[in-house]
HTML snippet that shows the backbone in 3Dmol.js (N, CA, C, O; Angstrom):
<script src="https://3Dmol.org/build/3Dmol-min.js"></script>
<div id="view" style="width:600px;height:400px;position:relative"></div>
<script>
const pdb = `
ATOM      1  N   UNK A   1      -2.729  -7.025  -0.422  1.00  0.00           N
ATOM      2  CA  UNK A   1      -3.262  -6.053  -0.380  1.00  0.00           C
ATOM      3  C   UNK A   1      -3.533  -6.350   1.813  1.00  0.00           C
ATOM      4  O   UNK A   1      -4.175  -7.235   2.380  1.00  0.00           O
ATOM      5  N   UNK A   2      -2.825  -5.328   2.343  1.00  0.00           N
ATOM      6  CA  UNK A   2      -2.431  -5.482   3.551  1.00  0.00           C
ATOM      7  C   UNK A   2      -3.994  -5.569   4.957  1.00  0.00           C
ATOM      8  O   UNK A   2      -4.977  -4.847   5.127  1.00  0.00           O
ATOM      9  N   UNK A   3      -3.532  -6.704   5.606  1.00  0.00           N
ATOM     10  CA  UNK A   3      -4.540  -6.150   7.110  1.00  0.00           C
ATOM     11  C   UNK A   3      -4.824  -4.614   6.879  1.00  0.00           C
ATOM     12  O   UNK A   3      -5.991  -4.373   6.568  1.00  0.00           O
ATOM     13  N   UNK A   4      -4.109  -3.703   6.959  1.00  0.00           N
ATOM     14  CA  UNK A   4      -4.523  -2.728   7.517  1.00  0.00           C
ATOM     15  C   UNK A   4      -5.921  -1.897   6.421  1.00  0.00           C
ATOM     16  O   UNK A   4      -6.661  -0.943   6.664  1.00  0.00           O
ATOM     17  N   UNK A   5      -5.829  -2.546   5.544  1.00  0.00           N
ATOM     18  CA  UNK A   5      -6.919  -2.084   4.293  1.00  0.00           C
ATOM     19  C   UNK A   5      -8.171  -2.440   4.298  1.00  0.00           C
ATOM     20  O   UNK A   5      -9.162  -1.795   3.956  1.00  0.00           O
ATOM     21  N   UNK A   6      -8.011  -4.229   4.980  1.00  0.00           N
ATOM     22  CA  UNK A   6      -8.803  -5.142   5.139  1.00  0.00           C
ATOM     23  C   UNK A   6      -9.973  -3.986   6.437  1.00  0.00           C
ATOM     24  O   UNK A   6     -11.081  -3.472   6.284  1.00  0.00           O
ATOM     25  N   UNK A   7      -9.090  -4.002   7.496  1.00  0.00           N
ATOM     26  CA  UNK A   7      -9.544  -3.000   8.210  1.00  0.00           C
ATOM     27  C   UNK A   7     -10.424  -1.801   8.578  1.00  0.00           C
ATOM     28  O   UNK A   7     -11.385  -1.593   9.319  1.00  0.00           O
ATOM     29  N   UNK A   8      -9.248  -0.731   7.263  1.00  0.00           N
ATOM     30  CA  UNK A   8      -9.546   0.253   6.522  1.00  0.00           C
ATOM     31  C   UNK A   8     -11.353   0.140   5.952  1.00  0.00           C
ATOM     32  O   UNK A   8     -12.328   0.882   6.071  1.00  0.00           O
ATOM     33  N   UNK A   9     -11.160  -0.901   5.453  1.00  0.00           N
ATOM     34  CA  UNK A   9     -12.917  -0.859   4.622  1.00  0.00           C
ATOM     35  C   UNK A   9     -14.002  -0.900   5.179  1.00  0.00           C
ATOM     36  O   UNK A   9     -15.018  -0.231   4.993  1.00  0.00           O
ATOM     37  N   UNK A  10     -13.612  -2.312   6.407  1.00  0.00           N
ATOM     38  CA  UNK A  10     -14.300  -2.324   7.564  1.00  0.00           C
ATOM     39  C   UNK A  10     -14.833  -0.876   8.107  1.00  0.00           C
ATOM     40  O   UNK A  10     -15.928  -0.376   7.851  1.00  0.00           O
ATOM     41  N   UNK A  11     -13.770  -0.312   8.939  1.00  0.00           N
ATOM     42  CA  UNK A  11     -14.622   0.739   9.858  1.00  0.00           C
ATOM     43  C   UNK A  11     -15.098   1.633   9.106  1.00  0.00           C
ATOM     44  O   UNK A  11     -15.698   2.468   9.783  1.00  0.00           O
ATOM     45  N   UNK A  12     -15.118   1.913   7.722  1.00  0.00           N
ATOM     46  CA  UNK A  12     -15.353   2.851   6.362  1.00  0.00           C
ATOM     47  C   UNK A  12     -16.474   2.233   6.278  1.00  0.00           C
ATOM     48  O   UNK A  12     -17.273   2.968   6.856  1.00  0.00           O
ATOM     49  N   UNK A  13     -17.156   1.081   5.805  1.00  0.00           N
ATOM     50  CA  UNK A  13     -17.913   0.215   5.785  1.00  0.00           C
ATOM     51  C   UNK A  13     -19.142   0.534   7.352  1.00  0.00           C
ATOM     52  O   UNK A  13     -20.342   0.756   7.509  1.00  0.00           O
ATOM     53  N   UNK A  14     -18.005   0.388   8.154  1.00  0.00           N
ATOM     54  CA  UNK A  14     -19.225   0.658   9.429  1.00  0.00           C
ATOM     55  C   UNK A  14     -19.563   2.078   9.803  1.00  0.00           C
ATOM     56  O   UNK A  14     -20.462   2.278  10.620  1.00  0.00           O
ATOM     57  N   UNK A  15     -18.674   3.414   9.074  1.00  0.00           N
ATOM     58  CA  UNK A  15     -19.310   4.691   9.134  1.00  0.00           C
ATOM     59  C   UNK A  15     -20.312   4.956   8.359  1.00  0.00           C
ATOM     60  O   UNK A  15     -20.911   6.008   8.580  1.00  0.00           O
ATOM     61  N   UNK A  16     -20.724   4.170   7.354  1.00  0.00           N
ATOM     62  CA  UNK A  16     -21.682   4.343   6.817  1.00  0.00           C
ATOM     63  C   UNK A  16     -23.042   4.074   6.998  1.00  0.00           C
ATOM     64  O   UNK A  16     -24.046   4.443   6.389  1.00  0.00           O
ATOM     65  N   UNK A  17     -22.786   3.065   8.351  1.00  0.00           N
ATOM     66  CA  UNK A  17     -24.041   2.916   8.754  1.00  0.00           C
ATOM     67  C   UNK A  17     -24.147   3.529  10.158  1.00  0.00           C
ATOM     68  O   UNK A  17     -25.333   3.797  10.350  1.00  0.00           O
ATOM     69  N   UNK A  18     -23.580   3.778  10.954  1.00  0.00           N
ATOM     70  CA  UNK A  18     -23.808   4.704  12.036  1.00  0.00           C
ATOM     71  C   UNK A  18     -22.195   6.121  11.819  1.00  0.00           C
ATOM     72  O   UNK A  18     -21.596   6.665  10.891  1.00  0.00           O
ATOM     73  N   UNK A  19     -22.171   6.116  12.958  1.00  0.00           N
ATOM     74  CA  UNK A  19     -21.305   6.952  13.201  1.00  0.00           C
ATOM     75  C   UNK A  19     -20.528   6.207  13.824  1.00  0.00           C
ATOM     76  O   UNK A  19     -21.117   5.513  14.652  1.00  0.00           O
ATOM     77  N   UNK A  20     -18.669   5.952  13.738  1.00  0.00           N
ATOM     78  CA  UNK A  20     -17.628   5.639  14.060  1.00  0.00           C
ATOM     79  C   UNK A  20     -17.462   6.107  15.987  1.00  0.00           C
ATOM     80  O   UNK A  20     -17.866   7.225  16.307  1.00  0.00           O
ATOM     81  N   UNK A  21     -17.089   5.519  16.687  1.00  0.00           N
ATOM     82  CA  UNK A  21     -16.548   5.247  17.882  1.00  0.00           C
ATOM     83  C   UNK A  21     -15.398   6.066  17.684  1.00  0.00           C
ATOM     84  O   UNK A  21     -14.856   6.109  16.580  1.00  0.00           O
ATOM     85  N   UNK A  22     -14.824   6.965  19.027  1.00  0.00           N
ATOM     86  CA  UNK A  22     -13.771   7.534  19.271  1.00  0.00           C
ATOM     87  C   UNK A  22     -12.688   6.939  18.606  1.00  0.00           C
ATOM     88  O   UNK A  22     -11.984   7.343  17.681  1.00  0.00           O
ATOM     89  N   UNK A  23     -12.691   5.818  19.310  1.00  0.00           N
ATOM     90  CA  UNK A  23     -11.666   4.402  19.618  1.00  0.00           C
ATOM     91  C   UNK A  23     -11.795   4.143  17.719  1.00  0.00           C
ATOM     92  O   UNK A  23     -10.746   3.979  17.096  1.00  0.00           O
ATOM     93  N   UNK A  24     -12.981   4.137  17.064  1.00  0.00           N
ATOM     94  CA  UNK A  24     -12.635   3.573  15.902  1.00  0.00           C
ATOM     95  C   UNK A  24     -12.604   5.140  15.238  1.00  0.00           C
ATOM     96  O   UNK A  24     -12.914   5.117  14.048  1.00  0.00           O
ATOM     97  N   UNK A  25     -12.409   5.988  15.567  1.00  0.00           N
ATOM     98  CA  UNK A  25     -12.264   7.098  14.045  1.00  0.00           C
ATOM     99  C   UNK A  25     -10.696   7.201  14.462  1.00  0.00           C
ATOM    100  O   UNK A  25      -9.877   7.439  13.575  1.00  0.00           O
ATOM    101  N   UNK A  26     -10.271   7.021  15.816  1.00  0.00           N
ATOM    102  CA  UNK A  26      -8.434   7.333  16.162  1.00  0.00           C
ATOM    103  C   UNK A  26      -7.907   5.771  15.288  1.00  0.00           C
ATOM    104  O   UNK A  26      -6.734   5.772  14.915  1.00  0.00           O
ATOM    105  N   UNK A  27      -8.291   5.193  15.149  1.00  0.00           N
ATOM    106  CA  UNK A  27      -7.637   3.631  14.254  1.00  0.00           C
ATOM    107  C   UNK A  27      -7.505   3.558  12.883  1.00  0.00           C
ATOM    108  O   UNK A  27      -6.619   3.047  12.198  1.00  0.00           O
ATOM    109  N   UNK A  28      -9.246   4.567  12.366  1.00  0.00           N
ATOM    110  CA  UNK A  28      -9.658   4.422  11.310  1.00  0.00           C
ATOM    111  C   UNK A  28      -8.040   5.558  10.592  1.00  0.00           C
ATOM    112  O   UNK A  28      -7.272   5.287   9.669  1.00  0.00           O
ATOM    113  N   UNK A  29      -8.078   6.761  11.490  1.00  0.00           N
ATOM    114  CA  UNK A  29      -6.384   7.552  11.397  1.00  0.00           C
ATOM    115  C   UNK A  29      -5.176   6.924  10.932  1.00  0.00           C
ATOM    116  O   UNK A  29      -4.513   6.993   9.896  1.00  0.00           O
ATOM    117  N   UNK A  30      -5.046   5.934  12.622  1.00  0.00           N
ATOM    118  CA  UNK A  30      -3.973   5.477  12.044  1.00  0.00           C
ATOM    119  C   UNK A  30      -3.585   4.458  10.854  1.00  0.00           C
ATOM    120  O   UNK A  30      -2.489   4.050  10.469  1.00  0.00           O
ATOM    121  N   UNK A  31      -4.769   4.230  10.463  1.00  0.00           N
ATOM    122  CA  UNK A  31      -4.829   3.155   9.054  1.00  0.00           C
ATOM    123  C   UNK A  31      -4.745   3.930   7.855  1.00  0.00           C
ATOM    124  O   UNK A  31      -4.104   3.490   6.901  1.00  0.00           O
ATOM    125  N   UNK A  32      -5.426   5.235   7.793  1.00  0.00           N
ATOM    126  CA  UNK A  32      -4.987   5.836   7.203  1.00  0.00           C
ATOM    127  C   UNK A  32      -3.701   6.876   6.938  1.00  0.00           C
ATOM    128  O   UNK A  32      -3.283   7.658   6.084  1.00  0.00           O
ATOM    129  N   UNK A  33      -3.432   6.451   7.995  1.00  0.00           N
ATOM    130  CA  UNK A  33      -1.084   7.125   8.413  1.00  0.00           C
ATOM    131  C   UNK A  33      -0.562   6.124   7.812  1.00  0.00           C
ATOM    132  O   UNK A  33       0.102   6.257   6.784  1.00  0.00           O
ATOM    133  N   UNK A  34      -0.797   4.996   8.376  1.00  0.00           N
ATOM    134  CA  UNK A  34      -0.135   3.523   7.902  1.00  0.00           C
ATOM    135  C   UNK A  34      -0.064   3.770   5.712  1.00  0.00           C
ATOM    136  O   UNK A  34       0.901   3.911   4.962  1.00  0.00           O
ATOM    137  N   UNK A  35      -1.468   3.713   5.455  1.00  0.00           N
ATOM    138  CA  UNK A  35      -1.254   3.589   4.195  1.00  0.00           C
ATOM    139  C   UNK A  35      -0.089   4.590   3.151  1.00  0.00           C
ATOM    140  O   UNK A  35       0.765   4.397   2.285  1.00  0.00           O
ATOM    141  N   UNK A  36      -0.631   5.571   3.795  1.00  0.00           N
ATOM    142  CA  UNK A  36      -0.185   6.693   3.544  1.00  0.00           C
ATOM    143  C   UNK A  36       1.047   6.294   3.036  1.00  0.00           C
ATOM    144  O   UNK A  36       1.253   6.095   1.839  1.00  0.00           O
ATOM    145  N   UNK A  37       2.256   6.116   4.342  1.00  0.00           N
ATOM    146  CA  UNK A  37       3.318   5.707   4.233  1.00  0.00           C
ATOM    147  C   UNK A  37       3.464   4.636   2.916  1.00  0.00           C
ATOM    148  O   UNK A  37       4.055   4.898   1.868  1.00  0.00           O
ATOM    149  N   UNK A  38       2.755   3.333   3.250  1.00  0.00           N
ATOM    150  CA  UNK A  38       2.915   2.232   2.900  1.00  0.00           C
ATOM    151  C   UNK A  38       3.364   3.195   0.484  1.00  0.00           C
ATOM    152  O   UNK A  38       4.057   3.250  -0.531  1.00  0.00           O
ATOM    153  N   UNK A  39       2.339   3.551   1.157  1.00  0.00           N
ATOM    154  CA  UNK A  39       1.669   4.091  -0.446  1.00  0.00           C
ATOM    155  C   UNK A  39       3.133   5.290  -1.482  1.00  0.00           C
ATOM    156  O   UNK A  39       3.458   5.445  -2.659  1.00  0.00           O
ATOM    157  N   UNK A  40       3.575   5.848  -0.129  1.00  0.00           N
ATOM    158  CA  UNK A  40       4.660   6.887  -0.359  1.00  0.00           C
ATOM    159  C   UNK A  40       6.743   6.236  -0.921  1.00  0.00           C
ATOM    160  O   UNK A  40       7.737   6.521  -1.589  1.00  0.00           O
ATOM    161  N   UNK A  41       6.075   5.156   0.123  1.00  0.00           N
ATOM    162  CA  UNK A  41       7.638   4.023  -0.169  1.00  0.00           C
ATOM    163  C   UNK A  41       7.424   3.030  -1.283  1.00  0.00           C
ATOM    164  O   UNK A  41       8.389   2.452  -1.782  1.00  0.00           O
ATOM    165  N   UNK A  42       5.986   2.779  -1.757  1.00  0.00           N
ATOM    166  CA  UNK A  42       5.966   2.222  -2.697  1.00  0.00           C
ATOM    167  C   UNK A  42       5.966   3.109  -4.518  1.00  0.00           C
ATOM    168  O   UNK A  42       6.219   2.579  -5.601  1.00  0.00           O
ATOM    169  N   UNK A  43       5.673   4.228  -4.293  1.00  0.00           N
ATOM    170  CA  UNK A  43       5.900   5.144  -4.762  1.00  0.00           C
ATOM    171  C   UNK A  43       7.200   5.660  -5.471  1.00  0.00           C
ATOM    172  O   UNK A  43       7.465   5.807  -6.664  1.00  0.00           O
ATOM    173  N   UNK A  44       7.921   5.886  -4.324  1.00  0.00           N
ATOM    174  CA  UNK A  44       9.566   6.020  -4.431  1.00  0.00           C
ATOM    175  C   UNK A  44      10.242   5.194  -5.391  1.00  0.00           C
ATOM    176  O   UNK A  44      10.998   5.643  -6.253  1.00  0.00           O
ATOM    177  N   UNK A  45       9.877   3.606  -5.185  1.00  0.00           N
ATOM    178  CA  UNK A  45      10.481   2.866  -5.644  1.00  0.00           C
ATOM    179  C   UNK A  45      10.393   2.754  -6.956  1.00  0.00           C
ATOM    180  O   UNK A  45      11.377   2.824  -7.692  1.00  0.00           O
ATOM    181  N   UNK A  46       8.948   2.533  -7.443  1.00  0.00           N
ATOM    182  CA  UNK A  46       7.880   3.351  -8.802  1.00  0.00           C
ATOM    183  C   UNK A  46       8.659   3.735  -9.727  1.00  0.00           C
ATOM    184  O   UNK A  46       8.801   3.204 -10.829  1.00  0.00           O
ATOM    185  N   UNK A  47       9.458   5.137  -9.102  1.00  0.00           N
ATOM    186  CA  UNK A  47       9.618   6.075  -9.402  1.00  0.00           C
ATOM    187  C   UNK A  47      11.466   6.172 -10.093  1.00  0.00           C
ATOM    188  O   UNK A  47      11.924   6.578 -11.160  1.00  0.00           O
ATOM    189  N   UNK A  48      12.316   5.361  -8.406  1.00  0.00           N
ATOM    190  CA  UNK A  48      13.746   5.071  -8.513  1.00  0.00           C
ATOM    191  C   UNK A  48      13.434   4.118  -9.318  1.00  0.00           C
ATOM    192  O   UNK A  48      13.860   4.792 -10.256  1.00  0.00           O
ATOM    193  N   UNK A  49      13.027   3.014  -9.911  1.00  0.00           N
ATOM    194  CA  UNK A  49      13.171   2.053 -11.755  1.00  0.00           C
ATOM    195  C   UNK A  49      12.407   2.294 -12.661  1.00  0.00           C
ATOM    196  O   UNK A  49      12.162   1.341 -13.401  1.00  0.00           O
ATOM    197  N   UNK A  50      11.712   3.669 -12.979  1.00  0.00           N
ATOM    198  CA  UNK A  50      11.750   4.581 -14.028  1.00  0.00           C
ATOM    199  C   UNK A  50      12.709   5.093 -14.133  1.00  0.00           C
ATOM    200  O   UNK A  50      12.876   5.295 -15.336  1.00  0.00           O
ATOM    201  N   UNK A  51      14.050   5.705 -13.202  1.00  0.00           N
ATOM    202  CA  UNK A  51      14.962   6.215 -13.335  1.00  0.00           C
ATOM    203  C   UNK A  51      15.654   5.269 -13.551  1.00  0.00           C
ATOM    204  O   UNK A  51      16.031   5.095 -14.710  1.00  0.00           O
ATOM    205  N   UNK A  52      16.042   4.365 -12.536  1.00  0.00           N
ATOM    206  CA  UNK A  52      17.115   3.107 -13.094  1.00  0.00           C
ATOM    207  C   UNK A  52      16.782   3.347 -14.523  1.00  0.00           C
ATOM    208  O   UNK A  52      17.245   4.355 -15.057  1.00  0.00           O
ATOM    209  N   UNK A  53      16.016   2.516 -15.215  1.00  0.00           N
ATOM    210  CA  UNK A  53      15.293   2.094 -16.778  1.00  0.00           C
ATOM    211  C   UNK A  53      15.646   3.136 -17.687  1.00  0.00           C
ATOM    212  O   UNK A  53      16.024   2.706 -18.777  1.00  0.00           O
ATOM    213  N   UNK A  54      15.633   4.699 -17.534  1.00  0.00           N
ATOM    214  CA  UNK A  54      16.118   5.130 -18.532  1.00  0.00           C
ATOM    215  C   UNK A  54      17.480   5.805 -18.604  1.00  0.00           C
ATOM    216  O   UNK A  54      17.999   6.587 -19.401  1.00  0.00           O
ATOM    217  N   UNK A  55      17.888   5.181 -17.415  1.00  0.00           N
ATOM    218  CA  UNK A  55      19.733   5.351 -17.199  1.00  0.00           C
ATOM    219  C   UNK A  55      20.119   4.304 -17.662  1.00  0.00           C
ATOM    220  O   UNK A  55      21.302   4.105 -17.387  1.00  0.00           O
ATOM    221  N   UNK A  56      19.397   3.084 -18.586  1.00  0.00           N
ATOM    222  CA  UNK A  56      20.164   1.904 -18.775  1.00  0.00           C
ATOM    223  C   UNK A  56      20.775   1.349 -17.874  1.00  0.00           C
ATOM    224  O   UNK A  56      21.888   1.031 -18.294  1.00  0.00           O
ATOM    225  N   UNK A  57      20.567   0.947 -16.419  1.00  0.00           N
ATOM    226  CA  UNK A  57      21.153   0.501 -15.450  1.00  0.00           C
ATOM    227  C   UNK A  57      20.443  -0.801 -14.723  1.00  0.00           C
ATOM    228  O   UNK A  57      20.444  -0.959 -13.502  1.00  0.00           O
ATOM    229  N   UNK A  58      19.920  -1.583 -15.539  1.00  0.00           N
ATOM    230  CA  UNK A  58      19.235  -3.211 -15.911  1.00  0.00           C
ATOM    231  C   UNK A  58      19.370  -3.236 -13.930  1.00  0.00           C
ATOM    232  O   UNK A  58      18.557  -2.981 -13.041  1.00  0.00           O
ATOM    233  N   UNK A  59      20.932  -3.714 -13.929  1.00  0.00           N
ATOM    234  CA  UNK A  59      21.636  -4.215 -12.474  1.00  0.00           C
ATOM    235  C   UNK A  59      20.495  -3.257 -11.039  1.00  0.00           C
ATOM    236  O   UNK A  59      19.735  -3.620 -10.142  1.00  0.00           O
ATOM    237  N   UNK A  60      20.945  -2.101 -11.515  1.00  0.00           N
ATOM    238  CA  UNK A  60      19.603  -1.133 -10.159  1.00  0.00           C
ATOM    239  C   UNK A  60      18.154  -1.652 -10.273  1.00  0.00           C
ATOM    240  O   UNK A  60      17.419  -2.103  -9.394  1.00  0.00           O
ATOM    241  N   UNK A  61      17.923  -1.451 -11.712  1.00  0.00           N
ATOM    242  CA  UNK A  61      16.436  -1.536 -11.898  1.00  0.00           C
ATOM    243  C   UNK A  61      15.788  -2.824 -11.859  1.00  0.00           C
ATOM    244  O   UNK A  61      14.677  -3.105 -12.310  1.00  0.00           O
ATOM    245  N   UNK A  62      17.031  -3.960 -10.963  1.00  0.00           N
ATOM    246  CA  UNK A  62      16.575  -5.151 -10.847  1.00  0.00           C
ATOM    247  C   UNK A  62      16.797  -5.398  -9.011  1.00  0.00           C
ATOM    248  O   UNK A  62      16.179  -6.248  -8.371  1.00  0.00           O
ATOM    249  N   UNK A  63      17.559  -4.675  -8.575  1.00  0.00           N
ATOM    250  CA  UNK A  63      17.622  -4.378  -7.296  1.00  0.00           C
ATOM    251  C   UNK A  63      16.306  -3.714  -6.698  1.00  0.00           C
ATOM    252  O   UNK A  63      15.611  -4.237  -5.826  1.00  0.00           O
ATOM    253  N   UNK A  64      16.077  -2.524  -7.278  1.00  0.00           N
ATOM    254  CA  UNK A  64      14.111  -1.966  -7.791  1.00  0.00           C
ATOM    255  C   UNK A  64      13.222  -2.902  -7.198  1.00  0.00           C
ATOM    256  O   UNK A  64      12.711  -3.120  -6.100  1.00  0.00           O
ATOM    257  N   UNK A  65      13.234  -3.425  -8.479  1.00  0.00           N
ATOM    258  CA  UNK A  65      12.051  -4.840  -8.466  1.00  0.00           C
ATOM    259  C   UNK A  65      11.485  -5.632  -7.129  1.00  0.00           C
ATOM    260  O   UNK A  65      10.488  -5.824  -6.433  1.00  0.00           O
ATOM    261  N   UNK A  66      12.877  -5.942  -7.301  1.00  0.00           N
ATOM    262  CA  UNK A  66      13.079  -6.746  -5.953  1.00  0.00           C
ATOM    263  C   UNK A  66      12.723  -6.365  -4.557  1.00  0.00           C
ATOM    264  O   UNK A  66      12.492  -7.376  -3.893  1.00  0.00           O
ATOM    265  N   UNK A  67      12.582  -5.104  -3.784  1.00  0.00           N
ATOM    266  CA  UNK A  67      12.137  -4.033  -3.591  1.00  0.00           C
ATOM    267  C   UNK A  67      10.646  -4.341  -3.036  1.00  0.00           C
ATOM    268  O   UNK A  67       9.986  -4.840  -2.124  1.00  0.00           O
ATOM    269  N   UNK A  68      10.611  -3.407  -4.755  1.00  0.00           N
ATOM    270  CA  UNK A  68       9.124  -3.689  -5.290  1.00  0.00           C
ATOM    271  C   UNK A  68       8.021  -4.787  -4.759  1.00  0.00           C
ATOM    272  O   UNK A  68       7.097  -4.374  -4.058  1.00  0.00           O
ATOM    273  N   UNK A  69       8.116  -6.250  -5.105  1.00  0.00           N
ATOM    274  CA  UNK A  69       7.856  -7.139  -5.067  1.00  0.00           C
ATOM    275  C   UNK A  69       7.786  -7.433  -3.346  1.00  0.00           C
ATOM    276  O   UNK A  69       6.760  -7.642  -2.699  1.00  0.00           O
ATOM    277  N   UNK A  70       9.027  -7.386  -2.892  1.00  0.00           N
ATOM    278  CA  UNK A  70       8.995  -7.520  -1.461  1.00  0.00           C
ATOM    279  C   UNK A  70       7.261  -6.805  -0.782  1.00  0.00           C
ATOM    280  O   UNK A  70       6.127  -7.235  -0.571  1.00  0.00           O
ATOM    281  N   UNK A  71       8.105  -5.355  -0.647  1.00  0.00           N
ATOM    282  CA  UNK A  71       6.807  -4.856  -0.494  1.00  0.00           C
ATOM    283  C   UNK A  71       5.311  -4.941  -0.958  1.00  0.00           C
ATOM    284  O   UNK A  71       4.384  -4.686  -0.189  1.00  0.00           O
ATOM    285  N   UNK A  72       5.104  -5.378  -2.488  1.00  0.00           N
ATOM    286  CA  UNK A  72       3.553  -5.472  -2.567  1.00  0.00           C
ATOM    287  C   UNK A  72       3.621  -7.044  -2.183  1.00  0.00           C
ATOM    288  O   UNK A  72       2.492  -7.518  -2.308  1.00  0.00           O
ATOM    289  N   UNK A  73       4.070  -7.507  -1.980  1.00  0.00           N
ATOM    290  CA  UNK A  73       3.750  -8.856  -1.173  1.00  0.00           C
ATOM    291  C   UNK A  73       3.202  -8.971   0.128  1.00  0.00           C
ATOM    292  O   UNK A  73       2.424  -9.864   0.464  1.00  0.00           O
ATOM    293  N   UNK A  74       3.604  -8.081   0.840  1.00  0.00           N
ATOM    294  CA  UNK A  74       3.511  -7.641   2.667  1.00  0.00           C
ATOM    295  C   UNK A  74       2.178  -8.680   2.447  1.00  0.00           C
ATOM    296  O   UNK A  74       2.310  -9.865   2.754  1.00  0.00           O
ATOM    297  N   UNK A  75       1.198  -8.297   2.032  1.00  0.00           N
ATOM    298  CA  UNK A  75      -0.104  -8.506   1.993  1.00  0.00           C
ATOM    299  C   UNK A  75      -0.515 -10.100   2.143  1.00  0.00           C
ATOM    300  O   UNK A  75      -1.200 -10.489   3.088  1.00  0.00           O
ATOM    301  N   UNK A  76       0.050 -11.107   0.957  1.00  0.00           N
ATOM    302  CA  UNK A  76       0.006 -11.843   1.088  1.00  0.00           C
ATOM    303  C   UNK A  76      -1.295 -12.162   0.122  1.00  0.00           C
ATOM    304  O   UNK A  76      -1.798 -13.274  -0.037  1.00  0.00           O
ATOM    305  N   UNK A  77      -1.491 -11.595  -0.157  1.00  0.00           N
ATOM    306  CA  UNK A  77      -3.126 -11.563  -1.071  1.00  0.00           C
ATOM    307  C   UNK A  77      -3.635 -10.630  -2.610  1.00  0.00           C
ATOM    308  O   UNK A  77      -4.370  -9.655  -2.770  1.00  0.00           O
ATOM    309  N   UNK A  78      -3.079 -11.227  -3.269  1.00  0.00           N
ATOM    310  CA  UNK A  78      -3.333 -10.230  -4.628  1.00  0.00           C
ATOM    311  C   UNK A  78      -4.765 -10.474  -4.777  1.00  0.00           C
ATOM    312  O   UNK A  78      -5.201 -11.586  -4.479  1.00  0.00           O
ATOM    313  N   UNK A  79      -5.762  -9.305  -5.322  1.00  0.00           N
ATOM    314  CA  UNK A  79      -6.618  -9.904  -6.107  1.00  0.00           C
ATOM    315  C   UNK A  79      -6.864  -9.243  -7.482  1.00  0.00           C
ATOM    316  O   UNK A  79      -6.744  -8.018  -7.506  1.00  0.00           O
ATOM    317  N   UNK A  80      -7.152  -9.798  -8.490  1.00  0.00           N
ATOM    318  CA  UNK A  80      -7.417  -9.257  -9.677  1.00  0.00           C
ATOM    319  C   UNK A  80      -8.523  -9.305 -10.286  1.00  0.00           C
ATOM    320  O   UNK A  80      -8.889 -10.042 -11.202  1.00  0.00           O
ATOM    321  N   UNK A  81      -8.922  -8.681  -9.870  1.00  0.00           N
ATOM    322  CA  UNK A  81     -10.694  -8.049 -10.268  1.00  0.00           C
ATOM    323  C   UNK A  81     -10.930  -8.006 -12.272  1.00  0.00           C
ATOM    324  O   UNK A  81     -12.035  -7.961 -12.813  1.00  0.00           O
ATOM    325  N   UNK A  82      -9.835  -8.029 -12.880  1.00  0.00           N
ATOM    326  CA  UNK A  82      -9.864  -7.850 -14.158  1.00  0.00           C
ATOM    327  C   UNK A  82     -10.587  -9.464 -14.952  1.00  0.00           C
ATOM    328  O   UNK A  82     -11.210  -9.615 -16.003  1.00  0.00           O
ATOM    329  N   UNK A  83     -10.143 -10.476 -13.870  1.00  0.00           N
ATOM    330  CA  UNK A  83     -10.633 -11.372 -14.144  1.00  0.00           C
ATOM    331  C   UNK A  83     -12.342 -12.090 -14.514  1.00  0.00           C
ATOM    332  O   UNK A  83     -12.461 -13.277 -14.817  1.00  0.00           O
TER     333      UNK A  83
END
`;
const viewer = $3Dmol.createViewer("view");
viewer.addModel(pdb, "pdb");
viewer.setStyle({}, {cartoon: {color: "spectrum"}});
viewer.zoomTo();
viewer.render();
</script>
């Protein structure tokens, strides 16, 4: 989870209690924009990994998986709510 996700959750919670200020609305929009970019990059890598798997190119898939792991670990926190 990225720090932007923590801030987005915080702003959403504040927004449930009161109307966000103009600055908070702007910050929330920026967080959502960054999240969309992050999700798009990750989704693209997942799709490329699938293509590599379907074409049996294990070396390429391994390279893509390294990129996925790097992107996913940016937040340095992985919460597993299934436990």
